[in-house]
PDBQT receptor file of N, H, CA, C and O in Angstrom, charges set to zero:
ATOM      1  N   MET A   1      69.249  90.960 175.992  1.00  0.00    +0.000 N 
ATOM      2  CA  MET A   1      69.218  91.838 177.253  1.00  0.00    +0.000 C 
ATOM      3  C   MET A   1      67.756  91.782 177.552  1.00  0.00    +0.000 C 
ATOM      4  O   MET A   1      66.952  92.012 176.648  1.00  0.00    +0.000 OA
ATOM      5  N   ALA A   2      67.342  91.482 178.811  1.00  0.00    +0.000 N 
ATOM      6  H   ALA A   2      67.995  91.296 179.545  1.00  0.00    +0.000 HD
ATOM      7  CA  ALA A   2      65.846  91.485 179.162  1.00  0.00    +0.000 C 
ATOM      8  C   ALA A   2      65.570  92.906 179.581  1.00  0.00    +0.000 C 
ATOM      9  O   ALA A   2      66.449  93.663 179.994  1.00  0.00    +0.000 OA
ATOM     10  N   ALA A   3      64.222  93.243 179.442  1.00  0.00    +0.000 N 
ATOM     11  H   ALA A   3      63.508  92.628 179.106  1.00  0.00    +0.000 HD
ATOM     12  CA  ALA A   3      63.818  94.632 179.961  1.00  0.00    +0.000 C 
ATOM     13  C   ALA A   3      63.349  94.552 181.308  1.00  0.00    +0.000 C 
ATOM     14  O   ALA A   3      62.729  93.552 181.670  1.00  0.00    +0.000 OA
ATOM     15  N   ALA A   4      63.570  95.459 182.054  1.00  0.00    +0.000 N 
ATOM     16  H   ALA A   4      64.074  96.271 181.759  1.00  0.00    +0.000 HD
ATOM     17  CA  ALA A   4      63.217  95.532 183.443  1.00  0.00    +0.000 C 
ATOM     18  C   ALA A   4      61.696  95.701 183.570  1.00  0.00    +0.000 C 
ATOM     19  O   ALA A   4      61.166  96.465 182.764  1.00  0.00    +0.000 OA
ATOM     20  N   PRO A   5      60.911  95.068 184.502  1.00  0.00    +0.000 N 
ATOM     21  CA  PRO A   5      59.504  95.338 184.589  1.00  0.00    +0.000 C 
ATOM     22  C   PRO A   5      59.280  96.762 185.066  1.00  0.00    +0.000 C 
ATOM     23  O   PRO A   5      60.053  97.358 185.817  1.00  0.00    +0.000 OA
ATOM     24  N   ALA A   6      58.209  97.230 184.590  1.00  0.00    +0.000 N 
ATOM     25  H   ALA A   6      57.581  96.746 183.980  1.00  0.00    +0.000 HD
ATOM     26  CA  ALA A   6      57.687  98.673 185.049  1.00  0.00    +0.000 C 
ATOM     27  C   ALA A   6      57.341  98.712 186.514  1.00  0.00    +0.000 C 
ATOM     28  O   ALA A   6      56.663  97.822 187.027  1.00  0.00    +0.000 OA
ATOM     29  N   GLN A   7      57.781  99.689 187.152  1.00  0.00    +0.000 N 
ATOM     30  H   GLN A   7      58.331 100.413 186.735  1.00  0.00    +0.000 HD
ATOM     31  CA  GLN A   7      57.479  99.721 188.582  1.00  0.00    +0.000 C 
ATOM     32  C   GLN A   7      56.065 100.712 188.816  1.00  0.00    +0.000 C 
ATOM     33  O   GLN A   7      55.814 101.723 188.161  1.00  0.00    +0.000 OA
ATOM     34  N   THR A   8      55.429 100.279 189.656  1.00  0.00    +0.000 N 
ATOM     35  H   THR A   8      55.634  99.457 190.188  1.00  0.00    +0.000 HD
ATOM     36  CA  THR A   8      54.218 100.958 189.842  1.00  0.00    +0.000 C 
ATOM     37  C   THR A   8      54.497 102.026 191.055  1.00  0.00    +0.000 C 
ATOM     38  O   THR A   8      54.923 101.635 192.142  1.00  0.00    +0.000 OA
ATOM     39  N   PRO A   9      54.257 103.226 190.818  1.00  0.00    +0.000 N 
ATOM     40  CA  PRO A   9      54.574 104.214 191.772  1.00  0.00    +0.000 C 
ATOM     41  C   PRO A   9      53.840 104.085 192.986  1.00  0.00    +0.000 C 
ATOM     42  O   PRO A   9      52.666 103.722 192.917  1.00  0.00    +0.000 OA
ATOM     43  N   LYS A  10      54.392 104.344 194.144  1.00  0.00    +0.000 N 
ATOM     44  H   LYS A  10      55.346 104.639 194.200  1.00  0.00    +0.000 HD
ATOM     45  CA  LYS A  10      53.830 104.249 195.402  1.00  0.00    +0.000 C 
ATOM     46  C   LYS A  10      52.883 105.443 195.735  1.00  0.00    +0.000 C 
ATOM     47  O   LYS A  10      53.265 106.602 195.569  1.00  0.00    +0.000 OA
ATOM     48  N   PRO A  11      51.630 105.138 196.212  1.00  0.00    +0.000 N 
ATOM     49  CA  PRO A  11      50.499 106.310 196.399  1.00  0.00    +0.000 C 
ATOM     50  C   PRO A  11      51.146 107.071 197.508  1.00  0.00    +0.000 C 
ATOM     51  O   PRO A  11      51.872 106.517 198.333  1.00  0.00    +0.000 OA
ATOM     52  N   GLU A  12      50.859 108.419 197.520  1.00  0.00    +0.000 N 
ATOM     53  H   GLU A  12      50.269 108.869 196.850  1.00  0.00    +0.000 HD
ATOM     54  CA  GLU A  12      51.268 109.427 198.569  1.00  0.00    +0.000 C 
ATOM     55  C   GLU A  12      50.092 109.963 199.159  1.00  0.00    +0.000 C 
ATOM     56  O   GLU A  12      49.110 110.115 198.433  1.00  0.00    +0.000 OA
ATOM     57  N   ARG A  13      50.033 110.275 200.362  1.00  0.00    +0.000 N 
ATOM     58  H   ARG A  13      50.831 110.152 200.953  1.00  0.00    +0.000 HD
ATOM     59  CA  ARG A  13      48.931 111.023 200.949  1.00  0.00    +0.000 C 
ATOM     60  C   ARG A  13      49.236 112.433 200.956  1.00  0.00    +0.000 C 
ATOM     61  O   ARG A  13      50.378 112.856 201.138  1.00  0.00    +0.000 OA
ATOM     62  N   LEU A  14      48.147 113.223 200.744  1.00  0.00    +0.000 N 
ATOM     63  H   LEU A  14      47.219 112.879 200.597  1.00  0.00    +0.000 HD
ATOM     64  CA  LEU A  14      48.179 114.658 200.573  1.00  0.00    +0.000 C 
ATOM     65  C   LEU A  14      47.041 115.257 201.483  1.00  0.00    +0.000 C 
ATOM     66  O   LEU A  14      45.886 114.846 201.375  1.00  0.00    +0.000 OA
ATOM     67  N   SER A  15      47.387 116.221 202.365  1.00  0.00    +0.000 N 
ATOM     68  H   SER A  15      48.326 116.555 202.452  1.00  0.00    +0.000 HD
ATOM     69  CA  SER A  15      46.433 116.938 203.108  1.00  0.00    +0.000 C 
ATOM     70  C   SER A  15      46.552 118.342 202.701  1.00  0.00    +0.000 C 
ATOM     71  O   SER A  15      47.618 118.955 202.649  1.00  0.00    +0.000 OA
ATOM     72  N   GLY A  16      45.337 118.837 202.402  1.00  0.00    +0.000 N 
ATOM     73  H   GLY A  16      44.471 118.338 202.444  1.00  0.00    +0.000 HD
ATOM     74  CA  GLY A  16      45.350 120.313 201.907  1.00  0.00    +0.000 C 
ATOM     75  C   GLY A  16      44.013 120.596 201.269  1.00  0.00    +0.000 C 
ATOM     76  O   GLY A  16      42.949 120.081 201.611  1.00  0.00    +0.000 OA
ATOM     77  N   THR A  17      44.205 121.542 200.228  1.00  0.00    +0.000 N 
ATOM     78  H   THR A  17      45.070 121.960 199.951  1.00  0.00    +0.000 HD
ATOM     79  CA  THR A  17      42.991 122.046 199.538  1.00  0.00    +0.000 C 
ATOM     80  C   THR A  17      43.166 121.923 198.065  1.00  0.00    +0.000 C 
ATOM     81  O   THR A  17      44.213 122.205 197.481  1.00  0.00    +0.000 OA
ATOM     82  N   ILE A  18      41.933 121.428 197.425  1.00  0.00    +0.000 N 
ATOM     83  H   ILE A  18      41.083 121.199 197.900  1.00  0.00    +0.000 HD
ATOM     84  CA  ILE A  18      41.973 121.410 195.973  1.00  0.00    +0.000 C 
ATOM     85  C   ILE A  18      41.597 122.817 195.407  1.00  0.00    +0.000 C 
ATOM     86  O   ILE A  18      40.484 123.333 195.508  1.00  0.00    +0.000 OA
ATOM     87  N   GLU A  19      42.632 123.333 194.827  1.00  0.00    +0.000 N 
ATOM     88  H   GLU A  19      43.536 122.914 194.745  1.00  0.00    +0.000 HD
ATOM     89  CA  GLU A  19      42.430 124.887 194.218  1.00  0.00    +0.000 C 
ATOM     90  C   GLU A  19      41.566 124.804 192.952  1.00  0.00    +0.000 C 
ATOM     91  O   GLU A  19      40.533 125.462 192.826  1.00  0.00    +0.000 OA
ATOM     92  N   THR A  20      42.065 123.918 191.969  1.00  0.00    +0.000 N 
ATOM     93  H   THR A  20      42.904 123.384 192.071  1.00  0.00    +0.000 HD
ATOM     94  CA  THR A  20      41.453 123.933 190.725  1.00  0.00    +0.000 C 
ATOM     95  C   THR A  20      41.386 122.475 190.117  1.00  0.00    +0.000 C 
ATOM     96  O   THR A  20      42.158 121.583 190.467  1.00  0.00    +0.000 OA
ATOM     97  N   VAL A  21      40.437 122.328 189.221  1.00  0.00    +0.000 N 
ATOM     98  H   VAL A  21      39.810 123.053 188.937  1.00  0.00    +0.000 HD
ATOM     99  CA  VAL A  21      40.397 121.143 188.343  1.00  0.00    +0.000 C 
ATOM    100  C   VAL A  21      40.186 121.591 186.958  1.00  0.00    +0.000 C 
ATOM    101  O   VAL A  21      39.272 122.362 186.663  1.00  0.00    +0.000 OA
ATOM    102  N   ASP A  22      41.083 121.082 186.045  1.00  0.00    +0.000 N 
ATOM    103  H   ASP A  22      41.826 120.456 186.284  1.00  0.00    +0.000 HD
ATOM    104  CA  ASP A  22      40.967 121.381 184.557  1.00  0.00    +0.000 C 
ATOM    105  C   ASP A  22      41.241 120.190 183.857  1.00  0.00    +0.000 C 
ATOM    106  O   ASP A  22      42.390 119.772 183.714  1.00  0.00    +0.000 OA
ATOM    107  N   GLY A  23      40.038 119.505 183.324  1.00  0.00    +0.000 N 
ATOM    108  H   GLY A  23      39.105 119.844 183.441  1.00  0.00    +0.000 HD
ATOM    109  CA  GLY A  23      40.167 118.364 182.588  1.00  0.00    +0.000 C 
ATOM    110  C   GLY A  23      40.725 117.234 183.598  1.00  0.00    +0.000 C 
ATOM    111  O   GLY A  23      40.126 116.888 184.616  1.00  0.00    +0.000 OA
ATOM    112  N   HIS A  24      42.043 116.676 183.136  1.00  0.00    +0.000 N 
ATOM    113  H   HIS A  24      42.530 116.956 182.309  1.00  0.00    +0.000 HD
ATOM    114  CA  HIS A  24      42.640 115.863 184.097  1.00  0.00    +0.000 C 
ATOM    115  C   HIS A  24      43.758 116.312 184.861  1.00  0.00    +0.000 C 
ATOM    116  O   HIS A  24      44.606 115.558 185.338  1.00  0.00    +0.000 OA
ATOM    117  N   MET A  25      43.743 117.579 184.970  1.00  0.00    +0.000 N 
ATOM    118  H   MET A  25      43.054 118.191 184.582  1.00  0.00    +0.000 HD
ATOM    119  CA  MET A  25      44.895 118.276 185.677  1.00  0.00    +0.000 C 
ATOM    120  C   MET A  25      44.145 118.931 187.012  1.00  0.00    +0.000 C 
ATOM    121  O   MET A  25      43.151 119.651 186.925  1.00  0.00    +0.000 OA
ATOM    122  N   LEU A  26      44.800 118.552 188.280  1.00  0.00    +0.000 N 
ATOM    123  H   LEU A  26      45.607 117.967 188.351  1.00  0.00    +0.000 HD
ATOM    124  CA  LEU A  26      44.313 118.981 189.284  1.00  0.00    +0.000 C 
ATOM    125  C   LEU A  26      45.405 119.764 190.044  1.00  0.00    +0.000 C 
ATOM    126  O   LEU A  26      46.525 119.264 190.146  1.00  0.00    +0.000 OA
ATOM    127  N   THR A  27      45.106 121.067 190.623  1.00  0.00    +0.000 N 
ATOM    128  H   THR A  27      44.196 121.473 190.539  1.00  0.00    +0.000 HD
ATOM    129  CA  THR A  27      46.058 121.874 191.312  1.00  0.00    +0.000 C 
ATOM    130  C   THR A  27      45.647 121.778 192.824  1.00  0.00    +0.000 C 
ATOM    131  O   THR A  27      44.486 121.986 193.179  1.00  0.00    +0.000 OA
ATOM    132  N   ALA A  28      46.648 121.456 193.691  1.00  0.00    +0.000 N 
ATOM    133  H   ALA A  28      47.590 121.287 193.402  1.00  0.00    +0.000 HD
ATOM    134  CA  ALA A  28      46.243 121.301 195.126  1.00  0.00    +0.000 C 
ATOM    135  C   ALA A  28      47.177 121.998 195.939  1.00  0.00    +0.000 C 
ATOM    136  O   ALA A  28      48.367 121.917 195.635  1.00  0.00    +0.000 OA
ATOM    137  N   LYS A  29      46.790 122.746 197.037  1.00  0.00    +0.000 N 
ATOM    138  H   LYS A  29      45.823 122.812 197.284  1.00  0.00    +0.000 HD
ATOM    139  CA  LYS A  29      47.759 123.459 197.881  1.00  0.00    +0.000 C 
ATOM    140  C   LYS A  29      47.751 122.684 199.145  1.00  0.00    +0.000 C 
ATOM    141  O   LYS A  29      46.723 122.594 199.816  1.00  0.00    +0.000 OA
ATOM    142  N   PRO A  30      48.984 122.061 199.528  1.00  0.00    +0.000 N 
ATOM    143  CA  PRO A  30      49.042 121.196 200.652  1.00  0.00    +0.000 C 
ATOM    144  C   PRO A  30      49.229 122.050 201.873  1.00  0.00    +0.000 C 
ATOM    145  O   PRO A  30      49.663 123.200 201.800  1.00  0.00    +0.000 OA
ATOM    146  N   ASN A  31      48.890 121.457 203.004  1.00  0.00    +0.000 N 
ATOM    147  H   ASN A  31      48.538 120.523 203.063  1.00  0.00    +0.000 HD
ATOM    148  CA  ASN A  31      49.042 122.335 204.231  1.00  0.00    +0.000 C 
ATOM    149  C   ASN A  31      50.373 122.717 204.456  1.00  0.00    +0.000 C 
ATOM    150  O   ASN A  31      50.554 123.704 205.169  1.00  0.00    +0.000 OA
ATOM    151  N   LYS A  32      51.477 122.043 203.918  1.00  0.00    +0.000 N 
ATOM    152  H   LYS A  32      51.330 121.242 203.338  1.00  0.00    +0.000 HD
ATOM    153  CA  LYS A  32      52.905 122.435 204.034  1.00  0.00    +0.000 C 
ATOM    154  C   LYS A  32      53.438 122.324 202.694  1.00  0.00    +0.000 C 
ATOM    155  O   LYS A  32      53.234 121.344 201.978  1.00  0.00    +0.000 OA
ATOM    156  N   GLY A  33      54.133 123.349 202.353  1.00  0.00    +0.000 N 
ATOM    157  H   GLY A  33      54.299 124.145 202.935  1.00  0.00    +0.000 HD
ATOM    158  CA  GLY A  33      54.815 123.455 200.895  1.00  0.00    +0.000 C 
ATOM    159  C   GLY A  33      54.162 124.135 200.024  1.00  0.00    +0.000 C 
ATOM    160  O   GLY A  33      53.239 124.898 200.309  1.00  0.00    +0.000 OA
ATOM    161  N   ALA A  34      54.665 123.876 198.685  1.00  0.00    +0.000 N 
ATOM    162  H   ALA A  34      55.415 123.256 198.453  1.00  0.00    +0.000 HD
ATOM    163  CA  ALA A  34      54.048 124.687 197.441  1.00  0.00    +0.000 C 
ATOM    164  C   ALA A  34      52.936 124.142 196.833  1.00  0.00    +0.000 C 
ATOM    165  O   ALA A  34      52.616 123.014 197.210  1.00  0.00    +0.000 OA
ATOM    166  N   ALA A  35      52.245 124.701 195.947  1.00  0.00    +0.000 N 
ATOM    167  H   ALA A  35      52.505 125.617 195.641  1.00  0.00    +0.000 HD
ATOM    168  CA  ALA A  35      51.234 124.211 195.119  1.00  0.00    +0.000 C 
ATOM    169  C   ALA A  35      51.727 122.810 194.341  1.00  0.00    +0.000 C 
ATOM    170  O   ALA A  35      52.911 122.671 194.035  1.00  0.00    +0.000 OA
ATOM    171  N   LEU A  36      50.938 122.003 194.109  1.00  0.00    +0.000 N 
ATOM    172  H   LEU A  36      49.976 122.117 194.358  1.00  0.00    +0.000 HD
ATOM    173  CA  LEU A  36      51.120 120.754 193.318  1.00  0.00    +0.000 C 
ATOM    174  C   LEU A  36      50.300 120.674 192.190  1.00  0.00    +0.000 C 
ATOM    175  O   LEU A  36      49.116 120.946 192.393  1.00  0.00    +0.000 OA
ATOM    176  N   LYS A  37      50.676 120.325 190.877  1.00  0.00    +0.000 N 
ATOM    177  H   LYS A  37      51.638 120.104 190.712  1.00  0.00    +0.000 HD
ATOM    178  CA  LYS A  37      49.939 119.959 189.862  1.00  0.00    +0.000 C 
ATOM    179  C   LYS A  37      50.015 118.352 189.742  1.00  0.00    +0.000 C 
ATOM    180  O   LYS A  37      51.077 117.732 189.688  1.00  0.00    +0.000 OA
ATOM    181  N   ILE A  38      48.750 117.780 189.710  1.00  0.00    +0.000 N 
ATOM    182  H   ILE A  38      47.887 118.284 189.754  1.00  0.00    +0.000 HD
ATOM    183  CA  ILE A  38      48.409 116.449 189.800  1.00  0.00    +0.000 C 
ATOM    184  C   ILE A  38      47.779 115.961 188.588  1.00  0.00    +0.000 C 
ATOM    185  O   ILE A  38      46.665 116.449 188.395  1.00  0.00    +0.000 OA
ATOM    186  N   THR A  39      48.170 115.162 187.749  1.00  0.00    +0.000 N 
ATOM    187  H   THR A  39      49.075 114.766 187.906  1.00  0.00    +0.000 HD
ATOM    188  CA  THR A  39      47.579 114.630 186.430  1.00  0.00    +0.000 C 
ATOM    189  C   THR A  39      46.752 113.421 186.900  1.00  0.00    +0.000 C 
ATOM    190  O   THR A  39      47.392 112.506 187.418  1.00  0.00    +0.000 OA
ATOM    191  N   LEU A  40      45.381 113.285 186.789  1.00  0.00    +0.000 N 
ATOM    192  H   LEU A  40      44.860 114.028 186.368  1.00  0.00    +0.000 HD
ATOM    193  CA  LEU A  40      44.596 112.295 187.074  1.00  0.00    +0.000 C 
ATOM    194  C   LEU A  40      44.589 111.243 185.947  1.00  0.00    +0.000 C 
ATOM    195  O   LEU A  40      44.929 111.461 184.784  1.00  0.00    +0.000 OA
ATOM    196  N   ALA A  41      44.203 110.201 186.396  1.00  0.00    +0.000 N 
ATOM    197  H   ALA A  41      43.928 110.024 187.341  1.00  0.00    +0.000 HD
ATOM    198  CA  ALA A  41      43.990 108.865 185.481  1.00  0.00    +0.000 C 
ATOM    199  C   ALA A  41      42.890 109.198 184.488  1.00  0.00    +0.000 C 
ATOM    200  O   ALA A  41      41.965 109.954 184.788  1.00  0.00    +0.000 OA
ATOM    201  N   PRO A  42      43.009 108.613 183.284  1.00  0.00    +0.000 N 
ATOM    202  CA  PRO A  42      42.017 109.115 182.242  1.00  0.00    +0.000 C 
ATOM    203  C   PRO A  42      40.660 108.759 182.567  1.00  0.00    +0.000 C 
ATOM    204  O   PRO A  42      39.815 109.436 181.981  1.00  0.00    +0.000 OA
ATOM    205  N   LYS A  43      40.206 107.811 183.405  1.00  0.00    +0.000 N 
ATOM    206  H   LYS A  43      40.892 107.262 183.882  1.00  0.00    +0.000 HD
ATOM    207  CA  LYS A  43      38.825 107.318 183.728  1.00  0.00    +0.000 C 
ATOM    208  C   LYS A  43      38.334 108.006 185.138  1.00  0.00    +0.000 C 
ATOM    209  O   LYS A  43      37.258 107.678 185.637  1.00  0.00    +0.000 OA
ATOM    210  N   VAL A  44      39.125 108.900 185.697  1.00  0.00    +0.000 N 
ATOM    211  H   VAL A  44      40.000 109.166 185.292  1.00  0.00    +0.000 HD
ATOM    212  CA  VAL A  44      38.665 109.525 186.962  1.00  0.00    +0.000 C 
ATOM    213  C   VAL A  44      37.573 110.448 186.694  1.00  0.00    +0.000 C 
ATOM    214  O   VAL A  44      37.689 111.139 185.681  1.00  0.00    +0.000 OA
ATOM    215  N   VAL A  45      36.568 110.585 187.390  1.00  0.00    +0.000 N 
ATOM    216  H   VAL A  45      36.474 110.024 188.213  1.00  0.00    +0.000 HD
ATOM    217  CA  VAL A  45      35.507 111.370 187.443  1.00  0.00    +0.000 C 
ATOM    218  C   VAL A  45      35.520 112.213 188.709  1.00  0.00    +0.000 C 
ATOM    219  O   VAL A  45      35.556 111.711 189.832  1.00  0.00    +0.000 OA
ATOM    220  N   VAL A  46      35.485 113.696 188.438  1.00  0.00    +0.000 N 
ATOM    221  H   VAL A  46      35.455 114.103 187.525  1.00  0.00    +0.000 HD
ATOM    222  CA  VAL A  46      35.519 114.592 189.605  1.00  0.00    +0.000 C 
ATOM    223  C   VAL A  46      34.311 115.288 189.554  1.00  0.00    +0.000 C 
ATOM    224  O   VAL A  46      33.966 115.961 188.583  1.00  0.00    +0.000 OA
ATOM    225  N   VAL A  47      33.559 115.123 190.731  1.00  0.00    +0.000 N 
ATOM    226  H   VAL A  47      33.840 114.576 191.520  1.00  0.00    +0.000 HD
ATOM    227  CA  VAL A  47      32.174 115.620 190.810  1.00  0.00    +0.000 C 
ATOM    228  C   VAL A  47      32.298 116.867 191.797  1.00  0.00    +0.000 C 
ATOM    229  O   VAL A  47      31.301 117.527 192.086  1.00  0.00    +0.000 OA
TER     230      VAL A  47
């Protein structure tokens, strides 16, 4: 049985405010809807 290739997630756009950044975890409040917790890639630098 052959393994299925991994699928790359489709990028999504988000409009709102970054509430907090803690290590590689970002909390954002979109203009519509509830707050989101986003895990950043290991090599991302937030300035």
